[in-house]
Backbone as CSV, one residue per row, in Angstrom:
resi,resn,N_x,N_y,N_z,CA_x,CA_y,CA_z,C_x,C_y,C_z
1,MET,32.354,-26.609,22.687,31.217,-25.688,22.807,31.666,-24.256,23.045
2,VAL,30.982,-23.328,22.349,31.228,-21.933,22.541,30.220,-21.306,23.441
3,GLU,30.638,-20.581,24.434,29.671,-19.876,25.353,29.892,-18.384,25.237
4,LEU,28.742,-17.663,25.015,28.837,-16.267,24.979,27.786,-15.621,25.803
5,VAL,28.027,-14.309,26.330,26.985,-13.639,26.980,26.074,-12.891,26.026
6,ALA,24.789,-13.035,26.312,23.835,-12.528,25.310,22.649,-12.127,26.086
7,GLY,21.760,-11.318,25.493,20.435,-11.012,26.148,19.655,-10.021,25.331
8,LEU,18.566,-9.411,25.954,17.740,-8.564,25.317,17.716,-7.173,26.203
9,ILE,17.666,-6.066,25.469,17.464,-4.787,26.056,16.397,-3.972,25.390
10,ASP,15.467,-3.420,26.148,14.407,-2.602,25.501,15.020,-1.158,25.373
11,VAL,15.171,-0.678,24.079,15.819,0.571,23.893,14.678,1.673,23.676
12,PHE,14.966,2.869,24.186,14.009,4.025,24.197,12.879,3.587,25.119
13,ALA,13.116,2.964,26.105,12.010,2.447,27.029,12.116,3.142,28.394
14,ASP,10.944,3.427,28.902,10.868,4.045,30.251,10.386,2.909,31.236
15,ALA,9.885,1.780,30.710,9.466,0.654,31.572,9.659,-0.598,30.750
16,PRO,9.927,-1.807,31.488,10.208,-3.033,30.797,9.033,-3.335,29.808
17,LEU,9.318,-4.021,28.723,8.374,-4.480,27.816,7.746,-3.278,26.915
18,THR,8.398,-2.106,26.808,8.111,-1.003,26.013,9.325,-0.801,25.188
19,GLY,9.295,0.276,24.363,10.407,0.607,23.476,10.694,-0.403,22.427
20,ASN,11.889,-0.475,21.950,12.235,-1.405,20.852,13.238,-2.391,21.258
21,PRO,12.820,-3.699,21.372,13.781,-4.795,21.879,14.904,-4.959,20.939
22,LEU,16.078,-5.198,21.517,17.298,-5.443,20.745,17.981,-6.698,21.363
23,ALA,18.309,-7.699,20.593,19.139,-8.824,21.043,20.560,-8.394,20.957
24,VAL,21.443,-8.756,21.873,22.801,-8.370,21.903,23.576,-9.611,22.207
25,VAL,24.718,-9.779,21.480,25.790,-10.778,21.740,27.069,-10.246,21.922
26,GLN,27.699,-10.450,23.102,28.964,-9.856,23.452,30.187,-10.759,22.892
27,ASP,31.349,-10.158,22.749,32.591,-10.898,22.462,32.242,-11.910,21.237
28,ALA,31.735,-11.335,20.205,31.321,-12.172,19.087,32.379,-12.381,17.996
29,ASP,33.646,-12.074,18.303,34.682,-11.979,17.353,34.813,-13.308,16.607
30,ASP,34.723,-14.409,17.283,34.884,-15.707,16.635,33.751,-16.332,15.909
31,LEU,32.574,-15.715,15.873,31.515,-16.140,15.155,31.597,-15.796,13.652
32,THR,31.189,-16.668,12.893,31.227,-16.507,11.436,29.947,-15.645,11.032
33,GLU,30.047,-15.049,9.887,28.869,-14.246,9.431,27.597,-15.177,9.383
34,ALA,27.847,-16.393,8.831,26.667,-17.302,8.740,26.103,-17.521,10.121
35,GLN,26.951,-17.713,11.105,26.427,-17.955,12.492,25.648,-16.693,13.026
36,MET,26.170,-15.568,12.704,25.445,-14.308,13.093,24.033,-14.213,12.456
37,ARG,24.024,-14.470,11.192,22.754,-14.495,10.574,21.802,-15.498,11.184
38,ARG,22.239,-16.670,11.439,21.329,-17.724,12.055,21.021,-17.414,13.382
39,LEU,21.884,-16.725,14.177,21.493,-16.348,15.597,20.425,-15.166,15.556
40,ALA,20.580,-14.279,14.544,19.621,-13.269,14.459,18.189,-13.851,14.283
41,GLY,18.160,-14.846,13.362,16.933,-15.603,13.109,16.419,-16.279,14.346
42,GLU,17.356,-16.805,15.204,16.986,-17.489,16.430,16.431,-16.485,17.439
43,PHE,16.986,-15.342,17.654,16.403,-14.369,18.442,15.063,-13.780,17.995
44,ASN,14.996,-13.708,16.616,13.731,-13.314,15.956,13.178,-11.907,16.482
45,GLN,14.243,-11.036,16.673,13.940,-9.633,16.991,14.094,-8.727,15.671
46,ALA,13.700,-7.468,15.794,13.789,-6.650,14.687,15.250,-6.633,14.174
47,GLU,16.176,-6.527,15.236,17.642,-6.557,14.944,18.388,-7.226,16.063
48,THR,19.490,-7.856,15.706,20.382,-8.387,16.773,21.812,-7.834,16.478
49,THR,22.450,-7.278,17.553,23.715,-6.660,17.343,24.845,-7.484,18.006
50,PHE,25.925,-7.639,17.267,26.982,-8.476,17.729,28.239,-7.459,18.051
51,ILE,28.767,-7.550,19.336,29.735,-6.668,19.770,31.145,-7.337,19.603
52,MET,32.136,-6.640,18.944,33.427,-7.269,18.807,34.561,-6.249,19.050
53,ARG,35.756,-6.773,19.051,36.916,-5.989,19.124,37.077,-5.100,17.909
54,SER,37.716,-4.001,17.987,38.032,-3.128,16.829,39.494,-2.569,16.948
55,GLU,40.169,-2.531,15.739,41.400,-1.904,15.710,41.259,-0.387,15.375
56,ARG,40.105,0.091,15.136,39.878,1.520,14.684,39.037,2.240,15.808
57,ALA,38.477,1.600,16.735,37.587,2.216,17.688,37.503,1.373,18.967
58,ASP,36.642,1.763,19.893,36.575,1.006,21.201,35.672,-0.235,20.958
59,ARG,34.830,-0.300,20.101,34.087,-1.549,19.817,33.699,-1.593,18.318
60,LYS,33.504,-2.810,17.794,32.948,-2.913,16.438,31.605,-3.582,16.485
61,LEU,30.616,-3.036,15.863,29.280,-3.479,15.845,28.876,-4.037,14.517
62,ARG,28.169,-5.191,14.468,27.481,-5.662,13.285,26.075,-6.083,13.666
63,SER,25.059,-5.662,12.847,23.700,-5.845,13.185,23.000,-6.617,12.084
64,PHE,22.089,-7.517,12.340,21.341,-8.279,11.427,19.841,-8.301,11.770
65,THR,18.973,-8.289,10.787,17.539,-8.461,11.047,17.317,-9.999,11.246
66,ALA,16.038,-10.254,11.627,15.701,-11.651,11.800,15.729,-12.460,10.545
67,SER,15.569,-11.813,9.412,15.603,-12.530,8.059,17.121,-12.631,7.612
68,GLY,18.094,-12.121,8.371,19.498,-12.352,8.033,20.101,-11.150,7.236
69,VAL,19.336,-10.075,7.134,20.016,-8.924,6.351,20.793,-8.035,7.291
70,GLU,21.989,-7.782,6.860,22.838,-6.817,7.647,22.403,-5.356,7.473
71,VAL,22.365,-4.638,8.628,21.951,-3.263,8.546,23.068,-2.430,9.125
72,GLY,23.161,-1.176,8.568,24.169,-0.245,9.104,23.452,0.871,9.788
73,GLY,24.176,2.104,9.861,23.592,3.261,10.509,23.685,3.119,12.007
74,ALA,23.565,4.360,12.607,23.557,4.459,14.060,22.223,4.740,14.666
75,GLY,21.506,3.693,14.828,20.137,3.718,15.359,20.005,2.862,16.629
76,HIS,18.884,2.308,16.893,18.647,1.579,18.061,19.503,0.377,18.082
77,ASN,19.960,-0.162,16.984,20.862,-1.330,16.885,22.204,-0.963,17.578
78,ALA,22.643,0.212,17.389,23.956,0.724,18.045,23.805,1.234,19.491
79,LEU,22.841,2.123,19.537,22.509,2.703,20.908,22.321,1.605,21.917
80,GLY,21.461,0.604,21.510,21.151,-0.470,22.448,22.335,-1.290,22.902
81,ALA,23.324,-1.483,21.993,24.522,-2.238,22.356,25.339,-1.503,23.387
82,TRP,25.426,-0.177,23.259,26.261,0.542,24.220,25.501,0.634,25.554
83,LEU,24.219,0.828,25.562,23.409,0.844,26.747,23.564,-0.513,27.527
84,TRP,23.524,-1.518,26.714,23.713,-2.830,27.332,25.103,-3.019,27.997
85,LEU,26.197,-2.560,27.341,27.418,-2.558,27.996,27.559,-1.717,29.252
86,GLY,26.939,-0.386,29.106,26.853,0.411,30.323,26.166,-0.175,31.406
87,GLU,24.957,-0.667,31.199,24.170,-1.218,32.291,24.741,-2.430,32.961
88,ARG,25.617,-3.131,32.227,26.228,-4.411,32.746,27.575,-4.035,33.339
89,GLY,27.956,-2.806,33.464,29.215,-2.332,34.115,30.443,-2.654,33.318
90,GLU,30.292,-2.824,31.992,31.506,-3.114,31.174,32.296,-1.908,30.771
91,LEU,31.700,-0.699,31.101,32.337,0.653,30.646,32.787,1.542,31.826
92,GLY,32.709,0.901,33.079,33.028,1.681,34.201,31.853,2.305,34.770
93,ALA,32.004,3.164,35.763,30.912,3.775,36.525,30.111,4.707,35.792
94,LEU,30.737,5.481,34.820,30.073,6.423,34.014,29.363,7.563,34.862
95,ALA,30.110,7.850,35.963,29.536,8.926,36.851,29.663,10.342,36.242
96,THR,30.665,10.413,35.252,30.739,11.625,34.432,30.643,11.217,32.947
97,PRO,30.152,12.017,32.078,30.022,11.672,30.662,31.380,11.181,30.112
98,ARG,31.277,10.114,29.353,32.460,9.638,28.639,32.071,9.340,27.204
99,THR,33.041,9.632,26.380,32.778,9.468,24.872,33.562,8.207,24.434
100,PHE,32.897,7.386,23.714,33.480,6.103,23.138,33.338,6.253,21.589
101,HIS,33.995,5.370,20.848,33.869,5.419,19.429,33.537,3.985,19.014
102,GLN,32.657,3.896,18.016,32.178,2.687,17.484,32.427,2.485,16.001
103,GLU,32.937,1.309,15.594,33.112,0.970,14.163,31.839,0.399,13.685
104,ILE,31.118,1.041,12.648,29.940,0.382,12.047,30.242,0.524,10.613
105,GLY,30.418,-0.595,9.932,30.757,-0.524,8.467,32.020,0.257,8.320
106,ALA,31.949,1.138,7.384,33.181,1.963,7.011,33.361,3.132,7.921
107,ASP,32.284,3.335,8.803,32.268,4.607,9.661,32.785,4.272,11.091
108,VAL,33.398,5.314,11.675,33.740,5.387,13.097,33.047,6.562,13.739
109,LEU,32.081,6.338,14.541,31.219,7.303,15.032,31.258,7.420,16.578
110,PRO,31.221,8.667,17.126,31.265,8.870,18.556,29.914,8.463,19.267
111,ILE,30.015,8.112,20.423,28.779,7.967,21.373,29.152,8.365,22.771
112,ARG,28.358,9.271,23.378,28.619,9.760,24.704,27.541,9.084,25.612
113,LEU,28.202,8.584,26.742,27.381,7.793,27.751,27.527,8.501,29.106
114,GLU,26.442,8.518,29.831,26.478,9.071,31.163,25.293,8.347,31.974
115,ARG,25.686,8.200,33.315,24.572,7.662,34.255,23.796,8.757,34.861
116,ILE,22.491,8.736,34.684,21.619,9.814,35.229,20.564,9.123,36.102
117,ASP,20.478,9.435,37.336,19.439,8.843,38.228,19.454,7.307,38.180
118,GLY,20.750,6.758,38.119,20.911,5.366,38.152,20.704,4.621,36.758
119,ARG,20.403,5.393,35.700,20.249,4.749,34.476,21.339,5.281,33.431
120,VAL,21.836,4.408,32.483,22.709,4.912,31.515,22.008,5.573,30.312
121,HIS,22.408,6.692,30.034,21.884,7.370,28.904,22.855,7.559,27.745
122,GLY,22.488,7.350,26.483,23.401,7.461,25.377,23.074,8.645,24.512
123,HIS,24.128,9.270,24.009,23.894,10.431,22.975,24.819,10.080,21.821
124,MET,24.279,9.836,20.647,24.971,9.306,19.530,24.829,10.170,18.328
125,ARG,25.945,10.658,17.893,25.919,11.598,16.681,25.863,10.769,15.449
126,GLN,24.996,11.244,14.498,24.820,10.637,13.291,25.636,11.482,12.096
127,ALA,25.591,10.947,10.908,26.293,11.710,9.783,25.452,12.825,9.364
128,SER,26.023,13.715,8.551,25.281,14.780,8.051,24.283,14.392,7.096
129,LEU,23.220,15.227,6.912,22.046,14.866,6.112,22.439,14.848,4.649
130,ARG,21.953,13.815,4.017,22.037,13.662,2.485,20.581,13.385,2.011
131,LEU,20.201,14.255,0.946,18.868,14.149,0.396,18.934,13.609,-1.071
132,SER,17.957,12.828,-1.356,17.819,12.428,-2.791,16.579,13.139,-3.345
133,PRO,16.369,13.101,-4.674,15.199,13.875,-5.240,13.904,13.401,-4.669
134,PRO,12.945,14.374,-4.633,11.594,14.008,-4.094,10.900,13.006,-4.974
135,LEU,9.982,12.324,-4.326,9.252,11.375,-5.112,8.099,12.062,-5.739
136,GLU,7.966,11.733,-7.015,6.937,12.410,-7.834,5.603,11.722,-7.876
137,ASP,5.552,10.434,-7.841,4.252,9.654,-8.013,3.695,9.421,-6.617
138,VAL,3.045,10.460,-6.096,2.488,10.373,-4.689,1.282,9.399,-4.703
139,ALA,0.526,9.304,-5.845,-0.641,8.383,-5.894,-0.170,6.908,-5.685
140,ARG,0.892,6.616,-6.346,1.431,5.274,-6.170,1.870,4.943,-4.770
141,LEU,2.532,5.958,-4.153,3.016,5.833,-2.814,1.811,5.684,-1.904
142,ALA,0.724,6.455,-2.049,-0.412,6.397,-1.189,-1.054,5.084,-1.217
143,ALA,-1.213,4.544,-2.460,-1.818,3.256,-2.667,-0.974,2.116,-1.964
144,ALA,0.291,2.216,-2.047,1.153,1.221,-1.444,1.111,1.327,0.135
145,LEU,0.716,2.441,0.656,0.651,2.580,2.100,-0.780,2.371,2.545
146,GLY,-1.709,2.152,1.660,-3.129,2.009,2.012,-3.767,3.212,2.465
147,LEU,-3.347,4.347,1.929,-3.835,5.688,2.294,-4.489,6.264,1.057
148,ASP,-5.335,7.273,1.378,-5.842,8.145,0.264,-4.777,9.107,-0.181
149,ALA,-4.722,9.683,-1.428,-3.766,10.532,-1.828,-3.815,11.824,-0.995
150,GLY,-4.949,12.303,-0.553,-5.134,13.435,0.222,-4.603,13.356,1.650
151,ASP,-4.331,12.091,2.081,-3.684,11.923,3.441,-2.249,12.407,3.410
152,ILE,-1.557,12.406,2.277,-0.166,12.786,2.170,-0.119,14.319,1.889
153,LEU,0.570,15.015,2.749,0.655,16.495,2.551,1.672,16.703,1.438
154,PRO,1.485,17.802,0.659,2.321,18.166,-0.529,3.659,18.723,-0.081
155,GLU,3.743,19.338,1.113,4.913,20.021,1.518,5.352,19.443,2.990
156,PRO,6.606,19.054,3.309,7.501,18.829,2.197,7.295,17.553,1.459
157,LYS,7.638,17.495,0.250,7.363,16.403,-0.676,8.026,15.101,-0.055
158,PRO,7.406,13.923,-0.228,8.053,12.667,0.208,9.367,12.593,-0.453
159,ARG,10.371,12.291,0.395,11.721,12.341,-0.129,12.753,11.478,0.671
160,PRO,13.676,10.783,0.076,14.666,9.951,0.883,15.603,10.930,1.604
161,ALA,15.769,10.624,2.838,16.727,11.392,3.659,17.652,10.424,4.327
162,ASP,18.857,10.779,4.522,19.909,9.771,4.878,20.953,10.488,5.857
163,THR,21.134,9.864,7.058,22.085,10.269,7.993,22.905,9.068,8.444
164,GLY,22.883,8.004,7.587,23.488,6.676,7.899,22.797,5.636,7.208
165,ALA,21.458,5.814,6.957,20.642,4.885,6.104,19.550,5.752,5.449
166,ALA,19.286,5.469,4.169,18.312,6.294,3.375,16.910,5.719,3.632
167,HIS,16.046,6.571,4.155,14.626,6.232,4.349,13.742,7.333,3.798
168,LEU,12.565,6.782,3.185,11.660,7.722,2.565,10.776,8.466,3.622
169,MET,10.795,9.889,3.736,10.102,10.553,4.711,8.710,11.032,4.034
170,VAL,7.662,10.564,4.716,6.337,10.818,4.158,5.487,11.533,5.214
171,ARG,5.184,12.809,4.948,4.383,13.538,5.938,2.897,13.466,5.604
172,VAL,2.040,13.056,6.596,0.693,12.987,6.479,-0.078,13.929,7.342
173,VAL,-1.333,14.092,7.167,-2.124,15.153,7.783,-2.101,15.241,9.272
174,ASP,-2.190,13.996,9.865,-2.263,13.958,11.318,-1.936,12.590,11.832
175,ALA,-1.910,12.408,13.184,-1.619,11.153,13.836,-2.549,10.009,13.336
176,GLY,-3.866,10.405,13.145,-4.848,9.463,12.748,-4.468,8.880,11.328
177,ALA,-3.955,9.698,10.420,-3.574,9.118,9.144,-2.341,8.271,9.277
178,VAL,-1.449,8.601,10.253,-0.225,7.701,10.508,-0.678,6.253,10.815
179,ASP,-1.727,6.250,11.807,-2.215,4.995,12.232,-3.133,4.332,11.220
180,LYS,-3.640,5.059,10.263,-4.474,4.495,9.264,-3.735,3.647,8.311
181,ALA,-2.405,3.889,8.187,-1.552,3.253,7.115,-1.635,1.727,7.201
182,ARG,-1.891,1.074,6.094,-1.905,-0.352,5.982,-1.088,-0.750,4.864
183,PRO,0.181,-0.837,4.850,1.013,-0.999,3.677,0.842,-2.354,3.082
184,ASN,1.004,-2.308,1.712,1.126,-3.638,0.918,2.619,-3.815,0.790
185,ALA,3.142,-4.871,1.259,4.592,-5.041,1.310,5.218,-5.005,-0.089
186,GLU,4.562,-5.702,-1.026,5.071,-5.821,-2.397,5.098,-4.489,-3.110
187,ALA,3.999,-3.714,-2.946,3.839,-2.466,-3.605,4.771,-1.415,-2.978
188,LEU,4.933,-1.448,-1.703,5.929,-0.538,-1.023,7.258,-0.845,-1.338
189,PHE,7.575,-2.094,-1.469,8.962,-2.444,-1.815,9.321,-1.935,-3.174
190,ALA,8.337,-1.956,-4.108,8.630,-1.375,-5.486,8.836,0.166,-5.449
191,VAL,7.999,0.844,-4.578,8.201,2.307,-4.382,9.568,2.606,-3.854
192,LEU,9.928,1.949,-2.805,11.223,2.189,-2.190,12.386,1.920,-3.071
193,GLU,12.234,0.812,-3.810,13.354,0.436,-4.787,13.508,1.527,-5.823
194,SER,12.494,2.223,-6.295,12.612,3.284,-7.275,13.049,4.541,-6.537
195,ALA,12.903,4.656,-5.287,13.189,5.967,-4.696,14.589,6.609,-4.923
196,PRO,15.674,5.899,-4.582,15.705,4.638,-3.833,15.920,4.935,-2.340
197,ALA,15.312,4.008,-1.551,15.358,4.165,-0.033,15.206,2.749,0.547
198,GLU,15.619,2.607,1.799,15.699,1.345,2.425,14.243,1.163,3.144
199,GLY,13.799,2.149,3.900,12.549,1.972,4.609,11.725,3.276,4.422
200,CYS,10.496,3.242,5.041,9.540,4.326,4.815,9.070,4.768,6.225
201,TYR,9.334,6.134,6.465,8.882,6.706,7.787,7.695,7.565,7.544
202,VAL,6.595,7.132,7.979,5.294,7.946,7.760,5.048,8.743,9.120
203,TYR,4.976,10.012,9.002,4.990,10.933,10.197,4.004,11.974,10.150
204,ALA,3.639,12.586,11.262,2.727,13.724,11.367,3.557,14.701,12.204
205,PHE,3.576,15.983,11.697,4.315,17.010,12.309,3.469,18.327,12.260
206,ASP,3.340,19.016,13.435,2.605,20.215,13.482,3.670,21.353,13.665
207,ALA,3.645,22.233,12.653,4.696,23.221,12.732,4.389,24.263,13.904
208,ASP,3.127,24.180,14.393,2.755,25.129,15.544,3.148,24.480,16.891
209,ALA,3.540,23.213,16.816,4.046,22.502,18.088,5.296,21.690,17.608
210,PRO,6.388,22.515,17.352,7.583,21.893,16.673,8.495,21.103,17.543
211,ASP,8.045,20.717,18.792,8.912,19.895,19.622,8.612,18.427,19.525
212,ALA,7.617,18.041,18.780,7.118,16.619,18.785,6.610,16.187,17.422
213,ALA,6.776,14.949,17.126,6.205,14.262,15.995,5.764,12.874,16.310
214,TYR,4.922,12.370,15.427,4.313,10.970,15.672,4.529,10.230,14.411
215,ALA,5.103,8.983,14.515,5.576,8.292,13.373,5.414,6.727,13.446
216,ARG,5.450,6.120,12.281,5.529,4.628,12.154,6.560,4.457,11.036
217,PHE,7.275,3.214,11.153,8.268,2.843,10.238,7.988,1.462,9.658
218,PHE,8.077,1.344,8.307,7.867,0.142,7.583,9.145,-0.071,6.739
219,ASN,9.616,-1.340,6.640,10.821,-1.644,5.846,10.799,-3.033,5.206
220,PRO,9.903,-3.201,4.172,9.895,-4.527,3.508,11.157,-4.918,2.793
221,THR,12.050,-3.971,2.570,13.310,-4.289,1.843,14.148,-5.185,2.649
222,ILE,14.036,-5.199,3.881,14.876,-6.056,4.736,13.966,-7.034,5.550
223,GLY,12.767,-7.200,5.193,11.850,-8.106,5.841,11.269,-7.559,7.222
224,LEU,11.478,-6.329,7.433,10.928,-5.815,8.768,9.633,-5.136,8.492
225,TRP,8.537,-5.798,8.973,7.127,-5.183,8.564,6.922,-3.936,9.285
226,GLU,7.148,-3.828,10.602,7.006,-2.466,11.268,8.031,-2.525,12.452
227,ASP,8.674,-1.429,12.636,9.644,-1.170,13.751,9.149,-0.243,14.797
228,ALA,9.397,-0.622,16.078,8.859,0.152,17.202,9.614,1.436,17.454
229,ALA,10.913,1.600,17.138,11.730,2.708,17.279,12.853,2.689,16.332
230,THR,13.033,3.725,15.490,13.977,3.639,14.425,14.889,4.892,14.433
231,GLY,16.036,4.696,15.064,16.967,5.857,15.162,17.493,6.222,13.815
232,THR,17.722,5.369,12.875,18.157,5.752,11.596,17.268,6.412,10.749
233,ALA,15.932,6.491,11.244,14.937,7.291,10.579,14.615,8.546,11.339
234,ALA,14.632,8.514,12.685,14.382,9.734,13.496,15.409,10.688,13.252
235,GLY,16.705,10.436,13.036,17.684,11.394,12.822,17.549,12.114,11.549
236,PRO,17.374,11.431,10.394,17.158,12.142,9.204,15.912,12.967,9.048
237,LEU,14.802,12.411,9.798,13.642,13.210,9.777,13.810,14.527,10.446
238,THR,14.520,14.626,11.589,14.782,15.838,12.311,15.620,16.824,11.357
239,ALA,16.676,16.280,10.813,17.520,17.085,9.976,16.742,17.508,8.657
240,PHE,15.891,16.703,8.208,15.079,17.055,6.973,14.123,18.150,7.327
241,LEU,13.429,18.147,8.452,12.487,19.172,8.773,13.319,20.528,8.987
242,ALA,14.439,20.445,9.511,15.320,21.732,9.671,15.616,22.226,8.265
243,ALA,16.049,21.336,7.419,16.432,21.801,6.050,15.311,22.338,5.225
244,GLU,14.111,21.973,5.616,12.894,22.546,5.058,12.373,23.780,5.814
245,GLY,13.166,24.261,6.713,12.796,25.376,7.559,11.565,25.224,8.456
246,LEU,11.344,24.088,8.857,10.224,23.734,9.781,10.785,23.587,11.176
247,LEU,12.057,23.458,11.350,12.679,23.361,12.688,13.905,24.307,12.707
248,LYS,14.237,24.865,13.841,15.470,25.574,13.976,16.719,24.644,13.857
249,SER,17.777,25.212,13.477,18.981,24.448,13.271,19.558,23.838,14.583
250,ASP,19.147,24.324,15.728,19.596,23.774,16.972,18.397,23.168,17.831
251,ALA,17.383,22.797,17.118,16.205,22.296,17.856,16.414,20.815,18.309
252,THR,15.425,20.476,19.215,15.334,19.091,19.734,13.919,18.625,19.461
253,LEU,13.851,17.443,18.849,12.525,16.885,18.525,12.297,15.555,19.198
254,ALA,11.092,15.358,19.795,10.776,14.146,20.432,9.829,13.388,19.493
255,ILE,10.179,12.195,19.004,9.314,11.465,18.106,8.757,10.294,18.740
256,GLU,7.358,10.187,18.767,6.684,9.074,19.437,6.420,7.983,18.339
257,GLN,6.887,6.779,18.573,6.758,5.649,17.618,6.363,4.437,18.346
258,GLY,5.927,3.429,17.621,5.653,2.165,18.216,4.285,2.012,18.885
259,VAL,3.521,3.044,18.959,2.305,3.083,19.768,1.273,2.012,19.109
260,LYS,1.199,2.000,17.799,0.284,1.076,17.141,0.683,-0.384,17.428
261,MET,1.894,-0.669,17.808,2.406,-1.979,18.019,2.280,-2.321,19.482
262,GLY,1.868,-1.360,20.310,1.855,-1.652,21.740,3.245,-1.595,22.344
263,ARG,4.153,-0.872,21.736,5.508,-0.688,22.133,6.005,0.777,22.137
264,ARG,5.238,1.558,22.832,5.505,3.039,22.741,6.933,3.375,23.009
265,SER,7.538,4.200,22.142,8.909,4.597,22.281,8.971,6.119,22.029
266,ILE,9.890,6.753,22.744,10.159,8.087,22.542,11.653,8.333,22.106
267,LEU,11.859,8.798,20.913,13.227,9.017,20.435,13.409,10.546,20.407
268,ARG,14.523,10.949,21.048,14.864,12.373,21.138,16.105,12.651,20.234
269,VAL,15.946,13.637,19.377,17.061,14.054,18.422,17.334,15.475,18.601
270,ARG,18.544,15.805,18.871,18.960,17.191,18.929,19.830,17.436,17.762
271,LEU,19.607,18.673,17.182,20.496,19.174,15.997,21.703,19.901,16.513
272,THR,22.898,19.522,16.054,24.134,20.037,16.586,24.982,20.738,15.630
273,PRO,24.840,20.978,14.293,23.552,20.787,13.569,23.227,19.377,13.060
274,ASP,24.308,18.553,13.048,23.937,17.117,12.606,23.143,16.597,13.734
275,PRO,22.294,15.603,13.365,21.405,14.942,14.431,22.216,14.130,15.452
276,GLU,21.773,14.287,16.670,22.312,13.504,17.831,21.089,12.843,18.415
277,LEU,21.123,11.512,18.355,20.083,10.676,18.884,20.349,10.256,20.357
278,SER,19.309,10.357,21.247,19.572,10.016,22.660,18.452,9.137,23.223
279,GLY,18.815,8.434,24.176,17.812,7.614,24.892,18.464,6.641,25.896
280,ALA,17.621,5.971,26.695,18.010,4.982,27.619,17.313,3.638,27.331
281,GLY,17.753,2.611,28.004,17.250,1.305,27.809,17.103,0.528,29.132
282,ILE,16.443,-0.663,29.001,16.244,-1.436,30.182,16.600,-2.940,29.798
283,VAL,17.572,-3.566,30.523,17.906,-4.867,30.203,16.873,-5.746,30.796
284,VAL,16.273,-6.569,29.990,15.152,-7.518,30.446,15.499,-8.904,30.536
285,LEU,16.700,-9.239,29.906,17.141,-10.641,29.831,18.618,-10.665,29.643
286,ALA,19.395,-11.436,30.453,20.764,-11.729,30.269,21.080,-13.092,30.631
287,GLY,21.924,-13.757,29.823,22.179,-15.147,30.051,23.316,-15.561,29.211
288,THR,23.489,-16.953,29.089,24.644,-17.540,28.326,24.075,-18.225,27.051
289,LEU,24.744,-17.910,25.961,24.369,-18.434,24.689,25.368,-19.580,24.396
290,ARG,24.888,-20.762,24.183,25.745,-21.939,23.906,25.549,-22.448,22.478
291,LEU,26.668,-22.614,21.789,26.727,-23.164,20.421,27.527,-24.353,20.452
């Protein structure tokens, strides 16, 4: 029998049972990929992250959705794993900020951790912004999202943005239009495939109040209907808004997500000028996984 430490942490949460839950499995080096996929299905969370040894960094991370699709990028899947290690005392006292390095796919990315008022906070740098051509068929996109064409603002045009994973950024008129979205999974999948993009970030942003945005995230390409907090979308959104001249190059944006799901999350992204995602988490379950 194999016994591993595992549990759940609510990422980007100020209270238990809010934010975006992440399943975590420690010391997963001896698990096969097939076992990781099956365990992700067993936990049945948006993502499950497996923490392993690395020859290139302090830790190696692999993350899978409940449907068994492996995901990359430095979002809640990565931040949550480090917050889990920090909250469980695996990384020392963290009385002063410490920088660690994480191997995620082909990338080695830094993450800075510190303990503030008794809680571990993480600050995670993402890659530089990469943009794909704008989407031209807005009517098709609107129909796939269950919106009217007039709900989608013409500027900036819907466009895939990538700081670790490519997601389609769709600006709508206001928060009401964000909540109005009722995507058709098959139709949205076809739009994203042609974009190309992995997921779709529907957001409302007021240039007169440039410190906040409101968003929802849909990703039928990996079987994720809606996500409560998506760091791999929040980072490129912030960088994209700056590239469009709607944010200063050193701005900080707070993105409210998950409200419609009853899992309110606040993701904070600071431009350095590359996006730096930050947040804290709450461990709600820790135990022994037996196989």
